[in-house]
Phi, psi and omega in degrees: 000136180294154181299322181296316179295319179296321179296319181294327180288333184268340181265132181205128176294327180296316180297325178290329182275336186297318180305319179290322178295334180277352183241345182231127187293317180297317178296322179295317179298314180294327177295313180293323178296320180293319180292327183276317187246348183067223181268353182241094181279138180225157180291131181280351179272310186241351179087001180291147176263001179273078183233164179212155178285140174269131184238161177284129184297329183277316186262338183079001179275168179300146176308144183299335178265002178056049183279152168241158176222143182265132178291330185278303183266354177067011181274149175263151178200164175228175180291343181286331187300133177077023180229178179291342180258017176295138179061015175274135178271358178287129181305147182293338178295328177286325175297319180299316180295316182295318176300316182300310182292322181295330184267346183250349181265110186300323182256014175095171177224136184277155177296329178295324178291319176298319178302312183292316185286328180264351182058049176236173181287160177297323179299318179292321180295319178293323175301314179301306188293323178297322181283328176292320177296324178295323176296329181278352184299135179282153174255099185294341181289335181243346181293136179293146178286153182288138182235182180070219177270120185240123177267135178236136180203169178226155177216179181230128184251129180170183181286174178290153180297139180259152179267129175230123180056035177080004181252141178263123180289157183298156172244147177081221184301138180092004178257179178267010179291166184272121179281139179231131179256145178222140170233123184231129177275127181300130184063018183226217187263172181232148175229114179238151179202154172282133179242156183291324181201182181243039176282163179300320181299315182290311184290322179293323177295321179294322179294313181300327185287328187244349183251134181288142181301339180274359185283165173255127187257134176230129178223182169272192186269019177301125191297338183292343179277351183296138178093350182281339185298330182294345181270356184235134184298326181279355179082184182226124176237155182216156173254146186263087181295332182294341177248021178066028174264121183241337178219133174221094187068238177258015179266109178194166177241029184295327180295314179296318181293325178295323179294324177293325180298321178296317179299312184291324177291325177293317182291316181289317187272330184255308186265338178070317179203132178229127181285157179301327183298328185246002184301323183299328179292322178292325177296324176303316182293314179299320181291321180299314180295319180296312185293340180242030183293338182276353176272158174279172187300322180293315179297321180293321178294316179298319180297320178293320179296319178292327179290344180286345181286138178082011181235140175224138177235117182238152177294321178227138177287139181295146179286138177283138180281000000 
């Protein structure tokens, strides 16, 4: 990488502004407003740009709830409305810090660390991180399919094998660990997901969903991948791991395996344990950081904050009247 390009990746106005946004609530509110609306603020109810800040009559300062009001529809709103932090009582300065750490930590950041640094409860920290991961979740219905050379592989996420009665339980296939499938475009994006099993039907369906028919497919010699090559214009090639073949020219699955290594190091070193029920949310975060690895930390943080708009994550869905 050229020195100029490297310099551009390390310099960011957003990174310079974030420390203050993480320590001052008014600055945090204005930071989130700028990322969401830029210089042209509009009503989230009717879209009008004829809006004004609501201020305290005695002090002349901004309303304690940082409200805006629209001249046209007369409705009040804040920057929180229509985002993952809507109706959250957690100050936005803590949201700013959590977004920042989630987007800059390659192997993730634990809720316990957010708890200590923000001086909030563990429950609140977990609330923050679950919603930030939800903001990072990809929309497969609109995401472009992977093209070019695409590596596909599967792994198993879980604890180390335990000894019972002097016997070591199996690792990998045939265990009770959680299977995870990955398809990664070389020099491009990655798509990972938790799968129910590693049968041919499940893995082939996952490949068809995220890989473009014009792509070239590369896998290992796991037999369930056999027969999928006829569906792709670039064909299907594989390396024979069972005979200790890991690279043959440009045929390998090292990129996919490297991505799994980051996930496992993050889970073992940062989170220590992740249940199957919530593993998909952690994959959203790992995939978001991977897919935007060429951006600097500030750009990646802004992208995550913008992705939070239009998303809500609730413990229970509201009852329809």
